[in-house]
N, C-alpha and C positions, 0 to 999 in steps of 0.2 A: 133283426130286431130294432125296432126302437126302442133306443135307450132312456127313452122317458116313459118305460115300460117296463122295461126288463131288467136293466140297469147298462154298464157298457157291455159290451162285445168282448170279452176276451180271448186274443189271441196265439198259439201254440207255436212251437219250432214249425212243425211241420205244414203249418198255415190250418190248423184246424179252428175254427169258430164257434168259442165253445163260450156255459156258462159261467160267468165273474166267480163262483166258488172254484173255479177249476187256479184262478189267481190269486185267491187267496194261499190256496197249498203250496205252490208256488213259492210264493213271497215266504211263508213265514218256515216249511217243512225246506228251502233252499235246494229243490227236487226241479225236475224237466219233465213236462205231461204231455200226449203225444191224442188226438183224435179217439186213440181206440181207447184212451183211461176216461172220456166220455161218453159212458150207457145211457142209452136216451131212451123211450118207449117207444118210438117211430125207429130211430134205429134195430131194436129188436124185433118190431112188425116186420121190416121189411126183408131183415135179415130172414127171419122164419116165410118169407113172403115165397122169395128167391130160392128158399133148399126146398120149399114145396114144388113149386115153379121146374125146378130139376128133377125132379120127380124122387129127390131122397126118404121123403114118407111114404112112396111105394102107391101112393093112391088110397093112402091111410087116415078117415078125419083129421084136419087139426084143431086140438084145440089149446085152448090158455094152458089146463095142466095135463100132459105133461109138457108142449112144446115148446111153449111160449117161458114154463119155468124152467128149463134144462136150457134154451138156450142164452136164459139170463147167466146159466151156473157158469156154462160153457164159456161163456166170454169173462164173466168175471174170475174165472181160474186163469185164460191163456193170457189175459193183461196182465196178472196178478204176477206172472212167474217174469213179467220183464220188469229187470232195473229201472229207476228213474235216480238214480246219483250213481255218483262215484263209488258208494259201497257195493252196491252188485247183491243188494241185497232186497227183498220181492218186498212192495210195497202194500196198505194198507186199504180199505174196501168203506166209501160211504155210503151209505143211501139215503137223499135228499126224500124232504115232500113231507108228509103228516099222517099219523093214523089214523085210518078211515077212510084216506083217501080213494076214491075210485082209482082215481093212477095208478097209484101206490101200491094199490091190491096183490097186484101180478111177480111183484120185485118181492115183495112181504112174506109170498107163500115162495119163492127161489132159496130166500135168504133161509127162509124155512126148514129146506130139505138140505141145504147147502151144511148149515150145521151140522149134519148127517152127513153128510159125503166128505166134509172137509178132516174131521173126526173128533176127539177128545181132545182138549185144551190146544186145540189151532182155530177155536173160532170165540172172537169174544163181544156182546155186544152193549155197543152204550148206548145210553138210552139220555134226551135232552129233553127238560122239562122247564114249563116258568112257574116257578110259584110267585103268583101276582100278592101286594100287599094292596089291600083293603082298609079303610080306616084305620093306618096301622098297626094289624092285624095280616101277619104272613098263611096264605091259603095255601094247602097243600089237594084239596079236594080236586081239580084240574089233571094234576099227574097222579092221582089215585086212580081216577078214570081211564089215563091214556095210559097206564100199566094194565088198568081191564085190559081196556081193547088189545094190548100188544099179546099179552097174555091167551089171550082168546084168539089171535091167532099164530099159536102156536112157538111163542119166540115168550124168550124169558133173559130181560136184559142185567147184563153181569156188573153196569156200574151206571147209575143213575146221576146225571149231571144236572144240577141245580140253577134254571138262573132267577138268580133274584136280584131287584135294585141294590138291597141292603148284605150283610150277610147270615146267613142264614142262622134261625136260632136254634137251640135245642129243642125245644118241643115241635118247632117242625121239621127238624131231622127226624124224631122219635114216631113224628105221625108218618112220615114216607118208612121206614125201615117195618111201622107193624104192619101197615094197611099195603103195601109194594111185596109184601117177603123178603126183604135183604137185608140184609147185616148192617152196620153204622157204618164201618168202611165203608162199602159199596156206593155210600150216599156221598159225593162229592158237589160240595156248595162253590160258585161260582156268581162271584157278585159283582156287583159295577167298582170298575175300578180304575184310576188316573188315566190309562192308557190301556189297549187290548195287549201291549207290548210286555203287560204284567201278567197276565194272565197267566203263560208256563210257569213264573213260581207260585204263584197261588194253586195250582194243582202240583205244584212239589210239597208244596208246607204241609198237603192233607193227603199225602203218601201216596202217590199215583202211582209212581214208579213201583214201587212196591207191590198195589195190588195188579199191573201188565204183570210185574214178575209172579207172583206168585197166581193166578188165572191163567196164561199160558206158560207156565212154566219154564219159562226163558230159561234157567240156570242150567237146566237142562243143553243145550247148545254152548257150543263154542264160539268165542266173540274174539275175534284177532286182537293185540294188544295193538296196535295203530287203531284199532276202528276205534276202542276203548279212548285211549288218549285224543283221537278227532275229537268223539262226542263230550270229553272234559272240556275242552280248550273251546268247543260250540261255545258248552253251556257255560264256560268264565265267559268268554265276551258278549254273550246275554244280558247277563246280570250285570255284568257293569256298566254295559252301554243301558240297561233300560234303569238303572240306577242313579245314576250321574243324571236321568232326564230329572226322578223327585228334589235334586240339588239346586237348580236352574229357579232362579227369580223372574219375577215380570220385568225385568231391564233386559234379559237373557231372549229376547222374546223377535221373529221377522216375520215382515206382515208380508204376505201375497198377494196380491190383486188376481184370481181367477177370471177371467176373460171369458164365457163360455157362453153357449143356446141351451144347454139343458140345465140349468143352475137351479130348476124347481124339483131337482130330482139327482142329492150328488151323486148318489151310488154306479150315474151314467159316466160318472171320474173317478171313480176309485181304485184304481190303478194308479191316475196322477194323485190322488191323495195320499196314498200309500208313500209312491216316490213319494213327493214332499217331506212328508214325515219321515223317512229314513233317511235322507242331506239333512234335513234339520235335526234329527242326534246326532249324525256326522258330524255336526260343525258346534256341537252343543248347545243348541239354542231354543226355542219351543216354539212350533210353527200356531203363526192368527193368521187364516186362512179367509181372505175376505171374497164372499160370491159377488160377482155384477153380472147381471143378463147383458149381453154384447149391445142386447136396441136399446135396452135402457142411453147408451153412449151417442144414438143417433139424433142428430136435429130433429125430427120427426118426433121423437117423443118433450123435446123442448117445445116445439110448435104448438102442441098441444095441454092447454090449458091444466086439462086433465092428469097430466103425467110430466109434468114442468116439472117436478119435484121428484121426481124420479130420476133427472135429468142430471139435475144438479147433484145428489146425492147416490149417484151413479162416478161423476167425475172428482167427485171429494174422495172416493175411495179409492181411482184410479189418482189421482195426484200423490195421496199421501203413502201409499203403499211404496214398502222397499224394493219389491221388484214384480212385473207384470207378465203373467201366464196366458198363451191365448194355448188353449187343447185340440186336438180333432176336433171335424164333425164335418157333415153333408147338410149342404140347401143355399140357398140363399141369402132365410131372414139371421137379420143380426152380423152379420158380414161389415156392414159398412161402417160400423161400431167398433170390429173387430180392428179395424183401418186405422179407425183412429188410434186407438189404443198403441197399435203401434209404430205410430207415427211420434205418440208423447213420448213413449222408450225409448226414442232413439235419437229426439230433438233433447230431451233433460236429462240422457244419460242416465236413463233407470235400469237397473239391468234387465235383461228380458229375454225369453225361450219360448219359439212357437212349433209346436208338435203339428206335423202333417198339416194341416189345414192351417193350422201358424203361422208354420213354413212359409206356405202359398201367402198368404194375408200379408206377412215380413214383404216379399216379393215384388209383390201389390203397390204397398203403402212407398217401397224405392220407386217401382218405376213409374208413379204419381206424380212426389213430391221431389224426386232426385233429378230422374233422366230424363223430365219433360212430355212425359206423356199420361196427359190428365185423364184419358180413356181408357186405361190399361184396367185391364180384367181378365178373372178364369172366366172360363164357358162354360161351367157350371154355376154361376151365373147371369152371368152376356153372353147366348150364344155367337150374339154378330158384334161383338164389339169390335172396334179397329185393331186393339193393340192385344192380342187373346196372347200375356205374361204366360199364364198356366193354361195348360188342354189336358185331355181328357186321352189317356195313354192309347193306343197304336192297339199293342194287339186284348183289350178289353173289351167284352162282348158290349157291344151298349143298348142290348134289347135284357139279357137276361143278368136280374139284378143279386140274387144269388148266386153267393160264394164266386161272384166273379173277378174279385180285383185282385190286386197284385199283394199276394197274404205271403207270410213267415218268415222263417230267417232269410237273409239275403246280404252279402257283404257289401261291405263300404269301402273307398282304398281315398286315403287321404293322397293331395293335390299335391305335387316339386312345389315349392317355397310357400307352403303354408306351418312352415316350421314355428313362426311368430303365434300359434294360436294355442287360445289358452286352451280351450274345447282337446285338441290336440294333443295338449301333453298331458292332460289326464287322462286321455286313454293311453298316451304309452308309457307310465308313470307305470299300466300294468303290464307290459309286454315283461315275457320272461329273460333275466339276463343273461343269459347262458342263448339268446339269439343272436346270431349273426349274419353278415349278409347272405350267407349260405346258404338259409333253412326261408325253405319254403312253406307259404300260409295254408299248408293238412295240417302244424301244429296242431291248427282252429280245432280240428275235428277230435273233443275232446269228449267227456260221457255226460256234460251239464250243458247247457249254451249258455251262452256270453263267455264264456273260456277270456283266457287273457288274450291281448291284440298279437297279430302276428305280425311278421313282416314277407316278401316272397324273393323273389332273385333279383331285383332290382331295389330291396330295402325300403321299399313302401308300408305304409304303417297299414294293417287292413284288421277292420273291426268288423263284428256283425252284431245286426238287431233285428226285433220281426217290423212286420212291415204289416200297414192294410188301408190301404187306399185305391184310388183310381185317379186322378188326375198328378199331372208333375210339370214342372217348370219348363216353358218350352225355349226347346236349345238354342231356340233363332234369335231368342231374346237373350240370352247368357252373356255376351260381347258386350254388351252395351249399357246390363247391370255391373257388367267389371269394371268397364273405364270408369264407372260412374264410383265406383270403392264398393263395392256387392261383394264380396270375395264366396267362390262354391269351391269349398274346402275339402268336401267331400264328394265321390260319384257313385254309382256303379261301375262292373266289372267292366263294362262295356264303355266307360267312359260319356255318357252320351245322357245320362239320367241325373239331375242336380238330388244330394243326400244330405250334406251340408251348406249354410254358407252362417259367416262369421262377420260381423267388423271389426276390422281393426284399431281403431281409435276410438272406441265403447269399453264399457268396464265389461260389459256384458251384453252382447247383445246374437241369439244363436240362434238356428233356423233347423229343424231335422224332422226329411220326410220320411223319417221309421216312428217308432212306439219306443220312445227308450223304455214309458213305466211297465211294458212289460218284463222286463229281464232287472229290476231293482227287487234286490233284496234287503232282509234288514241290516243283515252284518257284511251288505256289501252295493251301497248305492251305485244309482246308474248315474255315469257321467258327466250327461248337461242335463241332470235334477242335482246334484251335487256342486256344481260349478256356479250352476245358476243362483243355487240357494245360500250360496259363501259369498258370493261377488253381493245378494242382495240384503246380506244382514255383514257385509261388509271386512270376510275373514280369508277371500278368495284369497292370499297370498300361503297364507295361512295352513291352509286345508291344503296348496298346491306343497308345499315345500314341507308337510307332514305326507304325503300321498310320496314325493319322490324320497324322500328316509326311508318309505317302512317304518314308522315306530310305531304306530298304531294298527296291530295285526288282529285280526278274529280268525273266525272257521278258513282252516285248510288252510292257513297263514296270509289270509286276503284281508288287506288294509282297512279298517272300520274309522 
């Protein structure tokens, strides 16, 4: 999927490559999903066709109704029985799309039938609709028409969430209740706020919890005191974190320059953005994210009189930033600009974080300017380079592009004599204090991904992070890079694949082959991002001390 068309491709623990919406669910709800939670039209059609080929339908004519709609319902009910967090409770279902779209029609019909199949008090429909403001007046006609279309399809919304740039006026609420046949408490106003993390507070103020309890008859359920206590602590930590943001002033800002290839569509880096926000909140800072097109940093841009201004503007933003981030990406375009930015960060002692491609960029820059290998490059950029410091992974299919990368949750082992590492210290602080030399890394297998790091029988610190890449650092150049000062402090379980690099004599210069942003949570920021933002804001020492002391704890005892 092209990031400039679809936004980022979010990767799950099991290697599933899915829509960025699933990333939003994981981050905000602190859950762990699988590829089975991503139900698409293609999957459903493929499933029905495979069943027909097996003879499951006994030669009968296969139709949208009932075969396709039954398959959708069966899939939803099957997946909904699988817990997605440590509560072991059943999750909810979201139907993405627009009422009236041809693509959504079978799913809407399936949900109409599912409402009957699930039974009374077991199905709740939330409808999200836009209330545009035209010449200062809030218009409810689009919402009225949308609800009419939904009703014509056999569904009746239980709650209507009205998105509007400004708080919903009483007259607008009255029109929605009158023409959409709902009660006032069923209309929930979701207006623009200072950050999306304030939305739960806004919903609580309007009695959403009470409405959910009444519609689904939740009071009839028996909920353990432990879960109630955990929920209260989570909500308290969320409120404290978001309200603290409101007190920050203009001087409490950290400026990060993101050097990317797809900067014209910010959703291409959605998880990166959210991870930076999580880390900034944990550091009591407001994030000022500056977007820099990597190609604007290249000499070719300066040479062209028509684009020379872009070159100087881009470099001004890089030089004035407190931290430099180079995220993942594919292809040659803009990589020389990324290499120049990495060189600037290394020589100017500006905190740097390289993710996936960004780590490979850091290796190329170091090889060229420190190791004396001016032609060092990745075979992705130059197949004939004399010094291929980054190579195509040997086990990857070079002909088939789809789903052939190294995907999903994989372990990284911190190497001996890397105790000086700042990143290791942050990860190590999450290690359960009860672990001793005899505990093995089976401790990692918890109910959610991103559990506390573990140790093996040799007391090696092991972490698990999600991956999505085809290229890796060439093992033949690792010793040369190490001798010149580039430390690979994390490797895979074979010891041959480089996972983490760090410079010891730098405030923060870290590159990781994995994508830590996929496991960052609001109340549990990703460690590489937390360290990077803290170093950029000048508070790394304080954050590391707080992490060690565990003085600031949130959900399930997690430090925030």
